[in-house]
C-alpha angles and dihedrals in degrees: 000000000000119000127179111221090226089060092049089051090062086072105025133043098238106191099165132082121260095260092054092045090054091050092050093050093048089051091061094047107274120130116211113209097190146350118216127190105208092204093072092084092093141345140218097020114141138178114263132176123221110233101171137018126191133167118263107252093222103035127052094201097048128085126200111223131192109210128196109218096177101254096038143009117239134187122240128179117210143171094207114127100202100063121108141172110282094024117137111217141167110267122196107210131205108304094017120150118217126208093263092052097259114148117216120220134180112258145139132274115201091339098312125106118252112189102189141341136261115239138218129196092275093058091051095044095238138125138201087285089068100040134357114268093005089139094056114123100250140028119342108249109209130212114279090240094060111120116248112242094020118142111253090224088070096039090057095044092244096128088102142100125230119207119204109210124199102225116202121221093253094058106062088145088074094058088097137064093243091049091053091045090059090055092047088053088054093047093051097037091244135133119252116233117237120255115262108229117178103179120114121228112225111209094186094063124065127206089230088065091057103042139013129211129192117202107208096185116036093185095054091040111025092171137017121188130193139174127205132215131191137187091046115162116208105215141135112293117253118261094248089060099044090048092052094046092047090052088054091056095257112142112232117203115215092337094297133109 
């Protein structure tokens, strides 16, 4: 059972580091199979804003971009077609490591300096579940409110640890985030916060009026219980949900679930 620490923190005040948390959980009988830091996908990738774009004098398909990185302005040459002045984009700087292991170094393209590289979702190892339009063919265009110079690990919500708990057969109550949160609260001597449930129960409408079930063999199925729900909207899942599910190893298709 995988559980991001950031998700557990929604229900428990976790004020210890990940190593101490693991030790506390082991001490109350929970085996932890692995600890994964999500921010290891890449390194030294920051948010930059393109302030100027000109054509490369010696290459028709290349553009020379001036990029504000917060403390300095750098020059990057790109063949990407979806960049524009004012765009905020992920910039892998000198020494950066991409998701596939590629190391970025300053260099020259057709005689002009290029001090970094713009990144798309592929280079960062992310999908639409991590950030809107991450799977677009081209450079990832960030939200206008993204702070210039911010580390992309934080922008993508990857500054987080995921603990993989080995749940024994007699503890099915821990096959959920809230179930594990209760145990974390016990391990840390904290109180667990109540679940926030915002649905409204309608006493005037019965489930039997919405669905019907026929039990063909009462011995094999002595009871069958159902619950009905109305006013459900089918829509793309919110980013906070897709990020959490992706962190738990659940594959999200096109940012929906």
